[in-house]
ROTOR-946842 format. One record per residue (C-alpha): residue number from 1; z, x, y. Coordinates in steps of 0.25 Angstrom, whole numbers. Layout:
N
     i       z       x       y
   NUM       Z       X       Y
...
This chain:
86
     i       z       x       y
     1     -16     279    -147
     2     -17     270    -159
     3     -28     262    -153
     4     -37     274    -151
     5     -35     278    -166
     6     -39     264    -170
     7     -51     264    -162
     8     -55     278    -167
     9     -54     273    -182
    10     -62     260    -178
    11     -73     269    -172
    12     -73     279    -184
    13     -74     267    -194
    14     -85     260    -186
    15     -93     274    -185
    16     -91     277    -200
    17     -96     263    -204
    18    -108     264    -194
    19    -112     278    -200
    20    -111     273    -214
    21    -119     260    -211
    22    -130     268    -204
    23    -131     278    -216
    24    -131     267    -226
    25    -142     260    -219
    26    -150     274    -219
    27    -148     275    -234
    28    -152     261    -237
    29    -165     261    -228
    30    -168     275    -234
    31    -167     271    -248
    32    -175     258    -245
    33    -186     266    -239
    34    -187     276    -250
    35    -187     264    -260
    36    -199     257    -253
    37    -207     270    -251
    38    -205     274    -266
    39    -208     260    -270
    40    -220     256    -262
    41    -226     269    -257
    42    -225     278    -269
    43    -237     286    -272
    44    -235     284    -287
    45    -235     269    -285
    46    -248     269    -277
    47    -255     279    -287
    48    -261     271    -298
    49    -268     283    -305
    50    -256     288    -312
    51    -263     301    -315
    52    -255     314    -316
    53    -262     326    -310
    54    -263     336    -321
    55    -261     351    -320
    56    -276     353    -322
    57    -278     346    -308
    58    -270     357    -302
    59    -276     370    -298
    60    -272     381    -307
    61    -267     389    -295
    62    -257     378    -291
    63    -252     377    -305
    64    -250     392    -305
    65    -243     392    -292
    66    -233     381    -296
    67    -230     388    -309
    68    -227     401    -302
    69    -219     394    -292
    70    -210     387    -302
    71    -209     400    -310
    72    -204     407    -297
    73    -195     396    -293
    74    -188     395    -306
    75    -188     410    -309
    76    -197     408    -321
    77    -189     398    -328
    78    -197     386    -324
    79    -209     380    -330
    80    -220     371    -324
    81    -221     359    -334
    82    -229     349    -326
    83    -236     349    -313
    84    -238     335    -306
    85    -243     331    -293
    86    -234     323    -284
């Protein structure tokens, strides 16, 4: 009976170490991928103009819709300070 418990503990330990290792690899690979995508494929890094779109470039109906949406979502307590295009 003791041998079966020993074998069960070994299997439990090996399984937990395996799951931890796989999850650690997923996190490391995911963070590395995010780092490289943000570093080399970022739109801001490739955009050399650096111009901010002004509110004048937006259609007045769009600005009114954004302001109305913010007012409704915040119950009239929120104010639109700046509108920037992402």
